[in-house]
C-alpha positions as MATLAB code, in Angstrom:
seq = 'XXXXXXXXXXXXXXXXXXXXXXXXXXXXXXXXXXXXXXXXXXXXXXXXXXXXXXXXXXXXXXXXXXXXXXXXXXXXXXXXXXXXXXXXXXXXXXXXXXXXXXXXXXXXXXXXXXXXXXXXXXXXXXXXXXXXXXXXXXXXXXXXXXXXXXXXXXXXXXXXXXXXXXXXXXXXXXXXXXXXXXXXXXXXXXXXXXXXXXXXXXXXXXXXXXXXXXXXXXXXXXXXXXXXXXXXXXXXXXXXXXXXXXXXXXXXXXXXXXXXXXXXXXXXXXXXXXXXXXXXXXXXXXXXXXXXXXXXXXXXXXXXXXXXXXXXXXXXXXXXXXXXXXXXXXXXXXXXXXXXXXXXXXXXXXXXXXXXXXXXXXXXXXXX';
ca = [
      91.024 -255.217   27.298;
      93.953 -252.954   28.713;
      95.314 -252.154   25.361;
      91.975 -251.547   24.057;
      91.352 -248.460   26.313;
      94.745 -247.215   26.397;
      94.291 -246.560   22.018;
      90.908 -245.252   23.058;
      92.160 -242.788   25.305;
      94.933 -241.999   23.077;
      92.677 -241.394   20.275;
      90.473 -239.064   22.197;
      93.250 -236.796   23.613;
      94.451 -236.741   20.052;
      90.774 -235.358   18.772;
      90.534 -232.901   22.025;
      94.297 -231.589   20.638;
      92.974 -231.118   17.028;
      89.872 -229.324   18.142;
      91.743 -227.005   19.794;
      92.985 -223.823   18.505;
      96.860 -222.931   19.416;
      97.064 -220.453   22.286;
      98.442 -216.833   19.750;
     101.956 -215.593   21.028;
     101.535 -212.296   23.325;
     102.398 -209.028   21.507;
     105.399 -207.561   23.403;
     104.085 -204.200   24.638;
     105.964 -201.156   23.306;
     107.091 -199.209   25.669;
     106.486 -195.564   25.617;
     107.309 -192.569   27.108;
     106.083 -188.903   27.745;
     108.318 -185.962   27.829;
     108.398 -182.460   28.100;
     111.130 -180.312   25.286;
     112.675 -176.884   26.161;
     114.457 -175.891   23.588;
     116.763 -172.977   23.434;
     117.522 -169.768   21.215;
     120.194 -169.309   18.995;
     118.909 -167.569   15.676;
     119.546 -169.447   12.428;
     121.589 -172.176   14.389;
     117.811 -173.297   15.400;
     117.990 -175.751   12.242;
     119.928 -177.672   14.726;
     116.865 -178.252   16.830;
     114.497 -178.648   13.396;
     116.894 -181.613   13.141;
     116.486 -183.451   16.627;
     112.769 -182.811   16.638;
     112.264 -184.353   13.549;
     114.515 -187.626   14.817;
     112.099 -186.855   17.992;
     108.861 -186.828   15.774;
     110.155 -190.327   13.908;
     110.272 -192.540   17.490;
     106.756 -193.824   18.122;
     107.896 -194.302   21.602;
     107.643 -191.172   22.432;
     104.930 -188.802   23.506;
     105.142 -185.006   23.935;
     103.186 -183.281   27.426;
     104.446 -179.541   27.084;
     107.452 -177.631   25.102;
     109.158 -174.152   26.232;
     110.807 -172.073   23.746;
     112.770 -168.938   23.430;
     113.320 -166.996   20.456;
     114.513 -169.565   17.628;
     113.267 -171.915   19.786;
     110.086 -170.574   20.824;
     109.651 -170.763   16.347;
     110.212 -174.359   16.803;
     108.258 -174.955   19.242;
     105.264 -172.935   18.027;
     105.389 -174.779   14.390;
     106.344 -178.560   15.908;
     102.991 -178.008   18.236;
     100.621 -176.543   15.156;
     102.150 -179.405   13.192;
     101.092 -181.703   15.529;
      97.419 -180.376   16.368;
      96.797 -180.324   12.269;
      98.517 -183.538   11.001;
     100.306 -185.167   14.263;
     103.558 -186.540   13.667;
     103.966 -186.249   10.059;
     102.026 -183.076    9.942;
     104.991 -181.756   12.360;
     107.495 -182.760   10.729;
     106.271 -181.106    7.478;
     105.613 -178.220    9.040;
     108.874 -178.169   10.586;
     110.095 -178.078    7.090;
     108.046 -175.789    4.985;
     109.278 -173.340    7.674;
     112.539 -173.776    7.410;
     112.850 -173.863    3.664;
     110.439 -170.522    3.738;
     112.776 -168.911    6.056;
     115.751 -170.132    3.706;
     114.186 -168.776    0.427;
     113.589 -165.250    2.138;
     117.404 -165.007    3.689;
     118.807 -166.097    0.481;
     118.159 -162.855   -1.138;
     119.332 -160.652    2.607;
     122.724 -158.836    1.752;
     123.877 -160.328    4.693;
     124.513 -163.589    3.179;
     127.773 -164.511    1.653;
     128.573 -164.035   -1.887;
     129.547 -167.097   -3.572;
     133.309 -165.939   -3.811;
     132.886 -165.349    0.024;
     131.363 -168.262    0.662;
     134.117 -169.877   -0.925;
     136.751 -168.367    1.425;
     134.621 -168.250    4.408;
     132.290 -171.003    4.236;
     129.560 -170.035    6.828;
     131.155 -167.498    8.442;
     129.716 -164.349    8.060;
     132.218 -162.315   10.231;
     134.515 -160.688    6.903;
     131.954 -160.281    4.486;
     131.717 -156.504    3.598;
     128.002 -156.604    4.226;
     128.077 -157.986    7.981;
     130.874 -155.853    8.573;
     128.665 -152.935    7.238;
     125.784 -153.701    8.955;
     127.781 -154.712   12.669;
     128.962 -151.248   12.176;
     125.826 -149.543   11.812;
     124.133 -151.586   14.920;
     127.004 -150.458   17.270;
     126.127 -146.063   16.406;
     122.658 -146.359   15.131;
     119.450 -147.841   17.003;
     116.572 -149.827   15.033;
     114.741 -147.141   15.459;
     116.841 -144.649   13.669;
     118.298 -147.614   11.157;
     114.584 -148.814   10.307;
     111.965 -146.013   11.614;
     107.976 -146.001   11.596;
     105.987 -146.905    9.742;
     108.721 -149.142    7.600;
     109.553 -151.297   10.709;
     110.426 -154.507    8.524;
     111.308 -157.580   10.280;
     111.685 -160.217    7.709;
     110.574 -162.923   10.159;
     107.514 -161.773   10.096;
     106.268 -162.581    7.254;
     107.580 -165.802    7.578;
     105.847 -166.624   10.691;
     102.541 -164.942    9.110;
     102.783 -168.206    6.657;
     103.729 -170.493    8.887;
     101.033 -169.831   12.062;
      97.737 -169.992   12.663;
      96.830 -168.716   16.471;
      93.658 -170.141   15.612;
      94.884 -173.982   15.442;
      96.894 -173.347   18.569;
      93.977 -171.986   20.234;
      91.447 -175.293   19.844;
      93.193 -177.077   22.957;
      95.130 -179.960   21.109;
      98.479 -180.949   21.100;
     101.433 -180.683   23.617;
     101.207 -177.378   26.191;
     103.169 -174.481   25.056;
     105.194 -171.898   26.249;
     106.396 -168.887   25.363;
     109.351 -166.632   27.033;
     110.068 -162.546   26.350;
     111.765 -160.175   28.734;
     109.860 -157.370   29.979;
     111.812 -153.814   28.877;
     109.826 -152.294   31.526;
     110.517 -154.062   34.605;
     113.361 -156.241   33.760;
     111.292 -159.527   34.467;
     110.111 -162.566   32.356;
     106.920 -163.262   30.851;
     105.654 -166.484   29.531;
     102.936 -166.793   27.126;
     101.085 -169.636   27.292;
      99.370 -171.693   24.340;
      96.207 -169.413   24.279;
      98.012 -166.469   24.396;
     100.596 -167.126   21.454;
     100.605 -164.911   18.247;
     102.895 -163.848   15.287;
     103.749 -160.735   17.854;
     104.376 -163.419   21.354;
     106.654 -164.931   19.124;
     108.554 -161.910   17.405;
     109.282 -160.829   20.992;
     110.694 -163.910   22.298;
     113.276 -163.538   19.325;
     113.544 -159.842   19.433;
     117.174 -158.482   19.786;
     117.313 -154.920   20.375;
     120.056 -154.399   18.581;
     118.325 -155.304   15.662;
     114.761 -155.088   16.079;
     112.729 -152.588   17.810;
     110.799 -153.833   21.247;
     107.885 -155.606   20.322;
     104.499 -154.069   21.932;
     101.651 -156.549   23.528;
      98.941 -155.123   25.393;
     101.287 -151.643   25.595;
     104.068 -153.421   27.415;
     107.584 -153.363   25.743;
     109.527 -157.084   25.105;
     112.905 -157.876   23.984;
     114.449 -161.633   23.629;
     113.335 -164.092   26.023;
     116.750 -165.397   26.188;
     117.736 -162.577   28.774;
     116.134 -164.036   31.352;
     114.809 -167.636   29.861;
     116.509 -169.977   27.227;
     114.676 -171.298   27.290;
     112.816 -170.988   30.919;
     112.060 -174.494   32.634;
     109.760 -173.476   35.199;
     106.558 -173.580   33.538;
     107.111 -177.683   32.638;
     107.466 -178.416   35.984;
     104.997 -176.194   38.022;
     102.383 -177.596   35.295;
     102.749 -180.936   36.870;
     102.739 -184.053   33.928;
     105.935 -186.371   33.123;
     109.240 -185.663   35.377;
     111.778 -185.459   32.579;
     112.916 -182.253   30.571;
     114.665 -182.824   27.590;
     116.831 -179.911   26.614;
     118.075 -178.942   23.421;
     120.666 -176.222   23.414;
     122.449 -174.229   21.138;
     124.782 -171.908   22.684;
     127.960 -174.076   24.021;
     128.969 -174.149   27.851;
     132.429 -174.813   27.607;
     135.221 -172.673   25.606;
     138.679 -173.815   26.387;
     140.739 -171.401   23.703;
     141.017 -167.797   25.318;
     139.151 -165.436   23.094;
     141.459 -162.512   22.089;
     139.883 -160.889   18.873;
     137.100 -158.538   19.159;
     134.538 -160.681   17.279;
     135.546 -164.195   19.558;
     134.900 -162.014   22.871;
     132.050 -160.746   21.194;
     130.976 -164.520   20.551;
     131.945 -165.644   23.782;
     129.953 -163.178   25.794;
     126.801 -164.324   24.023;
     127.020 -167.576   24.430;
     127.377 -166.794   28.254;
     125.085 -164.504   28.679;
     122.381 -166.586   26.793;
     123.260 -169.459   28.848;
     122.980 -167.617   32.593;
     119.546 -167.770   32.492;
     119.365 -171.640   31.571;
     122.731 -172.137   34.275;
     120.431 -170.824   36.960;
     117.804 -172.743   37.058;
     119.573 -175.526   36.919;
     121.326 -174.590   39.630;
     117.748 -174.097   41.648;
     117.208 -177.688   40.334;
     120.086 -179.600   41.090;
     119.174 -177.776   45.099;
     116.033 -179.300   45.177;
     116.914 -182.427   44.148;
     119.371 -182.983   47.060;
     117.384 -181.717   49.441;
     114.692 -183.758   47.764;
     117.921 -187.007   48.137;
     118.544 -186.204   51.788;
     114.834 -186.329   52.604;
     114.307 -182.712   53.837;
     111.522 -182.103   51.508;
     108.425 -183.967   50.717;
     107.284 -184.918   47.863;
     104.793 -184.301   46.024;
     104.516 -180.744   46.766;
     108.502 -180.904   45.604;
     108.656 -183.001   42.691;
     111.621 -185.389   41.109;
     113.026 -184.196   37.843;
     114.729 -185.854   35.512;
     116.925 -183.633   33.174;
     118.538 -184.514   30.119;
     120.003 -182.645   27.393;
     120.612 -183.164   23.243;
     123.783 -181.445   22.197;
     126.857 -181.410   20.243;
     129.471 -178.996   21.440;
     132.147 -179.723   19.453;
     130.561 -179.219   16.468;
     128.651 -175.976   17.382;
     132.284 -174.665   18.970;
     133.129 -174.146   15.194;
     130.128 -171.522   14.277;
     130.902 -168.162   15.283;
     128.155 -165.549   16.571;
     127.918 -164.244   12.619;
     126.727 -167.859   11.318;
     123.707 -166.903   13.651;
     122.568 -164.708   10.611;
     123.129 -167.508    8.126;
     120.262 -168.759    6.325;
     122.169 -170.365    3.380;
     120.101 -173.766    2.641;
     123.472 -175.462    2.724;
     124.303 -174.749    6.699;
     120.880 -174.602    7.619;
     120.869 -178.683    5.772;
     124.014 -179.394    8.002;
     122.662 -177.902   11.249;
     119.602 -180.319   10.884;
     122.105 -183.214    9.814;
     123.911 -182.638   13.190;
     120.519 -182.036   15.508;
     119.722 -185.379   13.847;
     122.702 -186.996   14.829;
     122.475 -185.609   18.446;
     119.137 -186.845   18.967;
     119.344 -190.304   17.469;
     122.626 -190.811   19.770;
     120.608 -189.481   22.530;
     117.921 -192.266   21.876;
     120.117 -194.750   21.782;
     121.871 -193.853   24.814;
     119.943 -192.449   27.150;
     116.235 -193.810   26.177;
     115.560 -196.327   28.912;
     116.594 -193.738   31.564;
     113.267 -191.821   30.616;
     111.189 -191.756   33.685;
     113.580 -193.329   35.897;
     116.689 -191.068   36.372;
     118.343 -187.944   34.913;
     120.589 -188.461   31.668;
     122.966 -185.773   32.207;
     124.889 -184.881   35.738;
     123.781 -181.510   36.699;
     126.440 -180.433   38.788;
     129.285 -181.224   36.409;
     127.665 -179.847   33.173;
     125.638 -176.712   34.710;
     127.252 -175.611   37.990;
];
């Protein structure tokens, strides 16, 4: 009797087990992080940023809250945001590719580019080419108002931007926030244009080097390159709220161990120092506030905890002189893009897990 009872109970349990569906294995949740981007200017060296942005767009763990850009960084920022608005990640990748290919095609016919013989001798460096030497000499004795008088006012970047940028798409409100910096010639103060204010003229103002181009007037106010006072401007990113992580894409090397002694080397180093000065001042202010927070002398949320990150490749970027910021050769731009992808890939592998928790760059060591 007992054996029959055991057999009956076993059969009942087996039948119940057969009718129960196996429990599904829970899918691991994907970790996503929302970040702000700060894109530095640097002429055609902005192709490095192109590579960085493309690699970041490929990583679906990242979402983008806001982008601040200056000069070439402004161009990349606008094309990046517009591409996201139009077609998501793939749209942004395609938009950046179209822009840089269009820029290379137009610059290929520029007299400033090296001839095949000059390229064979000096590579990407334009410093010693006859055309560049002539142009540099002219900029020392003639202003853009004399070399490029009205009604001509030729700016090759305008044509490329008019083909690539559609302000109506930006004004629709979708996609990340956008901030573009320029410098007021009259007041010497920075001006930050929000997404709804961005036009081709505001981008040209942000990239207006006064030795090359006339000041760009917006609402009757003349503007020069934003890099003099914000390269890029960081304060719009943390003042607007949102995530605490700011990822800086840096083009201009901070450190050069060798002493510049030749005129071209001195000018190059002065350019790097001047266009990093505003960034270093902002980093100093951020570090000061963070240390006060650590000491408990400031209260959150009025003062925010920020996490700073930097994607750069100073050893490689130090190889390029000032003249290469005007080099639009496709081979050169492709090299810079590859360097940017490499730098972004390295940063993602080494520092992604720090997002939302801590900075991946030591502000005091790098910027102070």
